[in-house]
C-alpha positions as CSV (number, residue, x, y, z in Angstrom):
1,M,4.5,199.6,76.4
2,T,3.5,196.0,77.2
3,C,5.3,193.4,75.1
4,N,3.1,190.6,73.8
5,W,4.6,187.5,75.3
6,Y,4.5,185.7,71.9
7,I,6.6,188.4,70.4
8,C,9.0,188.5,73.4
9,A,9.5,184.8,73.2
10,Y,10.2,185.0,69.5
11,F,12.9,187.6,69.9
12,F,14.4,185.8,72.8
13,T,14.7,182.6,70.7
14,M,16.1,184.4,67.7
15,N,18.7,186.3,69.7
16,K,19.8,183.5,72.0
17,P,23.5,182.6,71.7
18,N,24.2,179.4,69.8
19,D,24.8,176.4,71.9
20,I,28.5,175.5,72.1
21,S,29.1,172.3,70.3
22,T,30.9,169.4,71.9
23,V,33.8,167.9,69.9
24,S,35.1,164.4,70.1
25,Y,38.9,164.2,70.6
26,C,41.6,161.7,71.1
27,A,44.7,162.6,73.1
28,F,47.8,160.7,72.0
29,L,50.2,160.8,75.0
30,R,53.9,160.6,74.5
31,G,56.3,158.8,76.9
32,V,53.7,156.6,78.6
33,N,55.2,154.2,81.1
34,V,58.8,154.8,80.1
35,N,61.8,156.2,82.0
36,G,60.2,155.3,85.3
37,T,56.8,157.0,84.6
38,N,54.1,154.6,85.8
39,M,50.7,155.6,84.6
40,K,47.5,153.6,84.8
41,M,45.0,154.7,82.1
42,K,42.1,154.6,84.5
43,D,43.9,157.2,86.6
44,V,44.6,159.3,83.6
45,C,40.9,159.2,82.6
46,T,40.0,160.3,86.1
47,L,42.5,163.1,85.9
48,F,41.0,164.3,82.6
49,E,37.5,164.3,84.0
50,N,38.7,166.3,87.1
51,Q,39.7,169.0,84.6
52,G,36.1,169.2,83.3
53,I,36.6,166.7,80.5
54,K,33.5,164.6,79.5
55,S,33.4,160.9,79.0
56,A,37.1,160.1,79.1
57,Y,38.1,156.6,78.4
58,S,41.2,154.8,77.2
59,I,42.0,152.6,74.2
60,L,44.8,150.1,75.0
61,A,47.5,151.0,77.4
62,S,49.7,153.0,75.1
63,G,48.2,156.4,76.0
64,N,45.1,157.0,73.8
65,I,42.4,158.8,75.7
66,L,39.1,159.5,74.0
67,F,37.0,162.4,75.4
68,D,34.5,165.1,74.6
69,S,34.9,168.8,75.2
70,E,33.7,172.3,74.1
71,K,37.2,173.7,74.4
72,P,39.6,174.1,71.5
73,K,42.6,171.8,71.1
74,S,45.2,174.5,72.1
75,E,43.5,175.2,75.4
76,L,42.9,171.5,76.2
77,K,46.6,170.7,75.5
78,Q,47.8,173.3,77.9
79,I,45.3,172.3,80.7
80,L,45.8,168.5,80.3
81,E,49.6,168.6,80.0
82,K,49.9,170.7,83.1
83,A,47.6,168.4,85.1
84,L,49.5,165.2,84.0
85,S,52.9,166.7,84.7
86,L,51.9,167.7,88.2
87,H,50.1,164.5,89.1
88,F,52.6,162.0,87.6
89,N,55.7,164.1,88.1
90,Y,57.0,164.0,84.6
91,E,57.1,166.3,81.6
92,A,53.8,165.5,79.9
93,F,53.4,166.0,76.2
94,M,50.4,165.1,74.0
95,F,49.0,165.5,70.5
96,I,45.2,166.0,70.4
97,K,43.3,165.1,67.2
98,T,39.6,165.4,66.3
99,K,37.6,162.6,64.8
100,N,37.9,164.2,61.4
101,E,41.7,164.3,61.7
102,I,41.8,160.6,62.7
103,E,39.6,159.8,59.7
104,R,42.1,161.7,57.5
105,I,45.0,159.7,59.0
106,I,43.3,156.5,57.9
107,R,42.1,157.8,54.5
108,E,45.6,159.1,53.5
109,N,47.5,156.0,54.6
110,P,49.4,155.1,51.4
111,F,50.4,151.5,52.5
112,E,48.3,148.4,52.0
113,S,48.1,145.9,54.9
114,D,50.9,143.2,54.8
115,P,51.2,140.4,57.4
116,L,55.0,140.8,57.3
117,F,55.1,144.5,58.0
118,H,54.0,147.0,60.7
119,I,52.5,150.2,59.5
120,Y,52.8,153.2,61.8
121,C,51.5,156.8,61.7
122,I,54.0,159.2,63.2
123,I,51.7,161.9,64.8
124,T,53.0,165.4,65.1
125,A,51.4,168.7,66.1
126,T,51.3,170.5,62.7
127,E,52.2,170.2,59.1
128,Y,54.8,172.9,59.5
129,Q,56.5,171.0,62.3
130,T,56.6,167.8,60.3
131,E,58.0,169.3,57.1
132,N,60.6,171.5,58.7
133,L,61.9,169.4,61.6
134,L,61.7,165.8,60.2
135,N,61.8,166.2,56.5
136,E,65.6,166.4,56.4
137,E,66.0,163.2,58.4
138,I,63.5,161.4,56.2
139,E,65.2,162.5,53.0
140,K,68.3,160.6,54.2
141,I,66.4,157.3,54.2
142,I,66.3,155.4,51.0
143,D,63.2,153.2,50.6
144,T,64.2,149.6,50.8
145,E,62.4,146.2,50.9
146,Q,62.5,146.4,54.7
147,E,61.1,149.9,55.2
148,Q,59.4,152.9,53.5
149,V,58.6,156.3,54.8
150,L,56.2,158.9,53.3
151,I,55.1,162.3,54.5
152,I,51.5,163.1,53.7
153,G,50.2,166.4,55.1
154,E,51.0,166.6,58.8
155,N,51.5,162.9,59.3
156,I,54.3,160.5,58.5
157,Y,53.6,157.0,57.5
158,W,56.1,154.3,58.1
159,K,56.1,150.7,56.8
160,V,58.7,148.5,58.4
161,L,59.4,144.8,58.4
162,K,58.2,143.1,61.6
163,G,61.1,142.5,64.0
164,N,63.2,145.3,62.5
165,T,61.5,148.3,64.0
166,L,64.2,149.4,66.4
167,D,67.1,148.5,64.1
168,S,65.8,150.1,61.0
169,K,67.2,153.4,59.7
170,F,64.0,155.3,60.5
171,G,63.7,153.6,63.9
172,K,67.1,154.9,64.8
173,T,66.3,158.3,63.4
174,L,63.2,158.6,65.6
175,A,65.3,157.8,68.7
176,K,67.5,160.8,68.2
177,K,67.3,163.2,71.2
178,N,66.9,166.3,69.1
179,I,63.6,165.0,67.5
180,K,62.1,162.3,69.7
181,N,60.0,164.9,71.6
182,L,58.4,166.1,68.4
183,F,56.1,163.2,67.8
184,T,54.4,160.0,69.0
185,S,53.8,156.9,66.9
186,R,50.9,154.5,66.7
187,N,50.3,151.3,64.8
188,M,47.6,151.8,62.2
189,N,45.7,149.0,63.8
190,T,45.4,151.1,66.9
191,I,44.3,154.1,64.8
192,H,41.5,152.0,63.4
193,K,40.4,150.8,66.9
194,I,40.3,154.4,68.1
195,L,38.1,155.5,65.2
196,R,35.7,152.6,65.7
197,K,35.2,153.7,69.3
198,M,34.6,157.3,68.2
199,N,31.8,156.3,65.8
């Protein structure tokens, strides 16, 4: 039986697999240019694109790489960490967030801007990880006039007096060996810059 080409075209269109959507991500790299690791962000972006990543470019030099991909975060994390580790000869670790997740970081920030304070977001992988591995440490910190710490969802928000970041109680907590590999931190000003570039 001959198939009318109009009918064939209709059924082909209706049964065609949906196009895979591209998602905008930001990879927050931990341990950039510390402990002897020398990484130029241009080289990092090239490395990303060599792994099939689209439109990779960096924001500042602190390890914030914007890119597009059809792959899920879990797969991207595995691919990119392995590539970075091999190329730069260090143990790479990153946290990948979508545009929606970055919007949420900004939306849920509990602190108002203050010229005397830094406001940071401590970025972790999951809400479970934050609550179970860092919550006990945070509970030991009493909010003072010099710093405040709040957990909201999977993110930790830290307001600390400028010039007191490393000497503050929470700053010392974040430097502990048993937890420093669980997170990376970014100033909220950096988070805003990243989102503006993603729009």
